[in-house]
N, C-alpha and C positions, 0 to 999 in steps of 0.2 A: 706871871700872873695875867696880865692884860691878853696874853697870846693864848692861853688856855682860857681864859673866859670869851674870849672870841671863836677859838673853835666849838667850844659847846654851844656857844648860839648860833654859829652853823649848824651844826649840826639837828637841832632844834626848828630848823628852819627846816632844812632840807630832808628829813625823816617823815613829817608830814605831808609834805609833797609827795614823797615817795610812796607814803600807803595810801596817798590818795587815788593816783595813780592805778594804783595793782587795783584796788575797787572799783575806778573805771574800766577795767579792763576786765575785773569779775562781773562786770553787770552781764545780767542776761540778756544775750539779744535776741528781741521781737519783731521779727519783719512779716507783714503783711501778704495772706497767702497768696497763692496762682489763683487767677480769673478766669482760668481754663477751666472748661464744665469737665473736661478727662482728669484733672488733675486733683488732687486730695491734701489732706491736712497732713501734717510730722506723723512718725509713728510714735503714740507715747512712754512716757517713760513709767514701766510697771510699779517702780516706787511709789508712786504719785497717788495712787489707785487709793482710798479709805475705805477699809470692810466697817460692815454696819456691826454697832456693838451699842444694841438697845438698851442694854441693862442701866448703859453708863450713859443715855442720850445721845451715844452719838450716831448718825445718819451714815448711809454711803455713798460713794460721791470721789473726785479725782479732781485734785489743785494741785496747779503750778504759777508762773509768773504770769502765764496769757490765759487762761479759763479756771473757774474753779465750777465746779456742778455737785450738786445736794440733791440726793435722791431720799425719799418717804411716801411710804403708802398711806393713806385717809381714807377712811371710812365714812362714807354719811348720807343719810337715808339710804341705807341698804346698797349703794353704791361705794363699790372699792376702786379709788382715783389714782393712778402712779402717777405721780409729780415728780418734775425733775426742774430744778432753779439752777439758773446757766448765766454766767456771766462771763464777757469776755474781753480782751484787750484791745483785738483788732475786729471790724463790721468783715471781712473777709473769713475769718472763724466760723459763721453763718452761710452754711453752702446746702447746693443739692445735688444731688447724684443719682444716675440714671444707670443701669445694668451695662448699658453700650450707650455711649452719646450718640453714635452714627447712627443708630436704629432707636429711636423714641419712645416706640410703639414693644420695644424689645422686656420682657418682665425677668423678674428674678427674685428668690427671697430676699426677706430686708437684711439677716446674717451676713448673706454674701456681697452683696451690695455694698454694706456699714464695712464690713474688711475689706473688701477694693480701693475702700477710699481712707482709711488709715482713721474711722469716727471714733470717738469714744462714747459717742450719744447718738442715736439716731431714732425716728419715729418714720412713719409712712407719710406719702405727702397726699396728692389729691388723686392719685391714679390717674394721670389725663388721657393714657393710654385706654383707657375706656370711653370715652369719650370721641367728638370727629370736631366739638365747638369748643369755644374758649377760647380767651389772650393766653397763651401759654410762655414764658420763658424761663430758664435754667442758664444761671450763671453766664447773663448778658446771652445766651444763643435762643432766636426765637424758632419755636416751634410750628406753632399755631395763631393766628392772629383773628379769627373771625368769633366774635362776640357769642359769650351762652347769657340774651337778654334777662333770664331766670336765677342767675346766681349772681352771688357776690364775688367781688375780687378781693385779695389779698396781695399787694403789691410791696416789695421789700427792697427800698434803696440802698445805695453804695455806703452809708451810713448806718447802716444796718437799724432801721426808722419802718414802721409800719404805717400803712396806708390802705385803707377800706374802701372799695368802689361798691355804691349798691347799685344792684341789678346791670352792674356789668354797661352803666353809664360811659356813651359814646364820650362825651364833650367832656364828660370828669375824667375819664383818660388821656381822652385829647392835653387837655391843660397838664395834667401832672407830667407825662412825658414830654411836654416842651422845656418842663423846668430845666434850665442851665446850672444848676448849683448840686447834683444828684444825677444819679443813671436808678434805672430799676433793673440791676442783674437777674433778682427770683420774681415771678409773677404768677399766682395761683389762680383756678377757679373750681370751688365747691362750696364752701360755706353752710350758713348763714355767717355773716356776722355775729360773733358774740358779745365783745363788749366794746364800747366806745368810750373815750372820756372818763373812763373807770367806772362807766355804768356797765352792770348787764341790761342787754336788748331784749325785747320781744319778738320770738319769731315771727319774720315779715310772710302777707298773706301768700306773697307765689312761693316761700316755700311749704306751706301748708296746701296748698291746691292738689287736691285728691292723695295729699302725704307723698307724693312720689319721692320726696327725702326721708319719710321716716322720723322727721323733728319730733316727733309726740308721741311717740314710743318709747319704751327704754331699749336703750340698744348700746353695743359697746363703741365709746367715739373715741375720737382723735384731736385734737385742740393743739395749739400752740398762742403764745399773747406775749406782749412787753408790758416788763414791768416799767424799764426806766432806760436809759443811756447805757445802749450794750447789754441788757441786763431782759433775760427772756425765762418763761415758765410754757415748761411741753408737760403735757395732760393727755392718759390714757384713760380711760373709763372703761374695767372690765365689765363685761356682760355674758350670756347667753351662759352661765353656767351655775350653778346652786349656791356659790356664795357673793355672790355680786349681781345684780338684776339689769345691771346696765343702767344711763342716763337719757333723759328726755334732752331738748334741746337746751329747755328754758333750764334745766338741772345744772347743765353744764355752762350755760352762760354763766348764773350765778354764783357758780362755783369757780370761775375765774375769775369774778371780779370781786370774789371776796380774798384772793389768793395775792390781789395786787396790779393784776392786770389794769391798763391804761387801755388797751386795745387787746382783743382777742378773735381767734379766728376758728371756725368747724374744717378740718379735715375730713377726709374721707375715713367710715367708721366701718361699722362690720366687722366681719371677718380681716379687714383692711386694719384695722386699729392697732397698731405692734409700736412698743418701744424697745428699744435695743439697748444695753451698756454693757461696759466691757468686750465682752465674748461670751451674753446670755441676753436672753429677754427678760425684760424686767415688767413686761406687761403678763399675762394669759397669751401663750405661742399657738396662731392658729397656721394651718397648711398655705393659705394663700400666697403667690407670689404677686408681686405689682411691678410698676414701672418706674417711680419715684422713692424719693426718701429726703427728707432734710436731717441734716448732721450737723454734728459741732466737734473739733480736733484742736489739736494745741498747734500754737503756730512757734513754739521754739524745737529746733532741730536736736535730738540728742544723741544725732548720729545712728539712730537704730533704722533711717531708710532703707527702705532694700534700694539696692541698685542694679542697672543694666549692666551685661555684661559687653 
């Protein structure tokens, strides 16, 4: 009897340990994605896409252990906002892509660039190839260092946090780049800044001069904001059609703040303003090709990535 009890005790000790080891082995592996500009995310698992079911309050999206995306459309004051909320596990999942990393000025359609990088969700960037000025960095690769004095800058650091530099102030930029705790793999030049410390900003005078940036007129617009740690809001306001008038800069700033952004930034708008999800445009489609996208992808390798011969 004592031997039997000892055996049973041994089993009760060994079995949970074995099950625990199996559970550890079964854990999903999430590793940072490559920091190289010509690298992308892993191919998403098609089973993890969520189809919209409006009757039951289900929004379209995608979800796995490394990323959650939820999409909805909100109509407010005559403007249709295409909204994507994104939560990622690692900062490397917030990425930028170019049609050809070796030729920063080469343009292509958003869906082609997104497909190249296995993007689940993508929006247009600042279309930096249209300008000769601006401090431009994509995935750590510096394309230009010429400051654009009448534009705000958005810097995204290696932790995935947003930083605004108003009017491309050289001293503020130097101070940020001198930090030793983070790097700044992506820097954008368009603006203006829309939200700071959770408060919607007024359109600055240097964006109002001669209305060069059309910030006071209803237009299709594109913006990105940070809600919290590794949590973001992407918005494209449709315009130039009978269903949506387009948003002013002030309207977009107020919308981003109301949606919970602590920091938000305006990207290139007009026919450039596009949002891509899964395999189609989530916003209105235009025929404009462009130089760059901001995109998100999964950090889980499902064994679906293309292999080189």
